C-alpha positions in Angstrom: 114.4 38.2 -24.9 115.9 41.7 -23.5 119.2 42.8 -21.4 117.8 45.3 -18.5 121.1 46.9 -16.9 121.0 48.0 -13.6 123.2 51.1 -11.8 123.5 52.1 -8.3 125.3 55.3 -7.5 126.6 56.5 -4.0 128.8 59.7 -3.2 132.0 59.2 -2.0 133.5 61.2 1.0 137.5 61.2 1.8 137.1 61.7 5.7 133.8 61.8 7.9 134.9 65.5 8.4 132.6 65.9 4.8 129.6 65.3 6.1 127.0 67.3 7.5 127.1 66.8 11.2 123.4 64.5 11.4 125.3 62.4 9.2 128.7 62.7 11.1 127.0 62.0 14.3 125.5 58.9 13.4 129.0 57.7 12.1 130.5 58.4 16.0 127.4 56.9 17.3 127.9 53.5 15.1 132.0 53.5 15.7 131.1 53.7 20.1 127.7 50.7 19.1 131.3 48.6 17.6 132.8 49.1 20.4 129.9 46.8 22.7 129.8 44.1 19.9 130.4 40.9 21.1 132.9 39.0 18.2 135.5 36.6 20.3 135.7 33.8 16.6 136.1 36.7 14.3 137.5 39.8 15.8 135.8 41.9 13.1 133.5 44.5 15.5 130.5 45.6 14.1 128.8 49.0 15.0 125.5 50.7 13.5 123.5 53.6 14.7 119.8 54.2 13.2 118.3 57.3 13.1 114.3 57.0 13.2 112.1 60.0 12.4 112.2 61.3 16.0 115.6 61.8 16.0 116.0 58.8 18.6 119.3 56.9 17.2 119.4 53.3 18.0 122.2 51.2 18.1 123.2 48.1 17.3 126.3 45.5 17.6 126.9 42.8 16.0 127.2 39.3 18.5 128.9 36.6 18.3 127.8 32.4 18.8 129.4 29.6 19.0 127.3 28.0 16.8 127.7 30.4 14.4 124.2 30.9 12.5 123.3 32.1 15.8 124.9 35.2 15.7 123.1 38.4 15.0 125.2 41.6 13.0 124.9 45.1 13.7 121.9 46.8 11.3 119.6 43.4 11.8 120.4 44.2 16.4 120.0 47.7 15.6 117.0 47.2 13.4 115.1 45.0 15.9 115.9 47.0 18.2 114.0 50.0 16.8 111.1 48.0 16.1 111.1 46.2 19.1 111.2 49.7 21.1 109.9 52.3 18.8 107.4 51.0 17.6 105.6 53.4 14.0 108.7 55.4 14.8 110.2 55.6 11.3 113.6 54.8 10.1 115.8 57.3 8.8 119.5 56.4 8.1 121.6 53.7 8.9 125.3 54.3 9.7 128.2 51.2 9.8 131.6 51.0 11.2 133.6 47.9 11.4 136.4 47.6 13.4 139.8 45.1 13.5 142.4 44.5 15.5 144.1 47.7 13.7 140.9 49.8 14.2 138.5 51.1 11.7 138.4 48.9 8.8 140.3 50.7 5.5 137.7 50.5 3.5 133.9 51.2 4.2 131.8 47.5 4.7 129.0 46.8 3.2 126.2 44.9 5.3 125.5 41.5 4.6 122.8 40.0 2.5 120.6 39.1 5.0 120.8 42.6 6.9 120.2 43.8 2.6 117.2 42.3 3.0 115.9 43.4 6.6 116.9 47.2 5.6 114.8 46.6 2.2 111.8 45.2 4.5 112.4 48.5 6.5 112.1 50.5 3.5 108.6 49.0 2.0 107.2 49.4 6.0 107.7 52.8 6.6 107.4 53.9 2.5 110.3 55.7 2.6 114.0 55.2 1.8 116.6 54.5 4.3 120.5 56.3 3.5 122.9 54.4 4.7 126.2 55.6 5.7 129.4 53.4 5.3 132.5 54.7 7.5 136.2 53.3 6.8 139.3 55.0 8.2 139.9 55.6 4.1 137.1 57.0 2.9 133.3 57.4 4.0 130.6 56.1 1.6 126.2 57.2 1.3 123.8 55.6 -0.1 120.5 56.7 -1.3 118.6 53.6 -0.2 118.4 49.9 -0.5 117.6 49.7 -4.4 121.4 50.6 -4.9 122.6 47.2 -3.4 119.6 44.9 -3.3 118.2 46.4 -7.1 116.1 43.1 -7.4 115.1 42.7 -3.7 112.6 39.5 -2.2 109.2 41.4 -1.0 106.0 40.2 0.0 104.8 40.3 -3.8 106.9 37.4 -4.2 105.0 35.3 -2.0 102.0 33.5 -3.4 99.7 34.6 -0.5 97.3 37.6 0.1 99.5 40.3 2.3 98.9 43.4 3.7 
């Protein structure tokens, strides 16, 4: 028997003003995307902005539904749009911003488990890490790759079928 310890690392900023111009612009795009969210049940609007290798920014917003499992998160919305409209254009960075009736959340909001899995699959597919920027009023967190949020990811290697 052995015990294995996983550690995560991230960079924390006091405000978006400390980010480089690319990251700041992407977080602003995520903030704008949140304004398009459809969140009549939770009042929790989330926006995501995905920067592709070509420089294209793809936005996504959460979309709720009265049949609750039918909704989609902002991160998966942006990734699905990128896969559908920009095949082969690798994702480099995703920024996420969340809002309630009081404005932007004080603390950054992290992706849910489903979104973490989808981001991880995109990293595997593109064979490159995706930087994750989480925006909040009180701080901004920058994470270099999904393994810092999902260290033991389920992948095609776990399936018993032979996949490419």
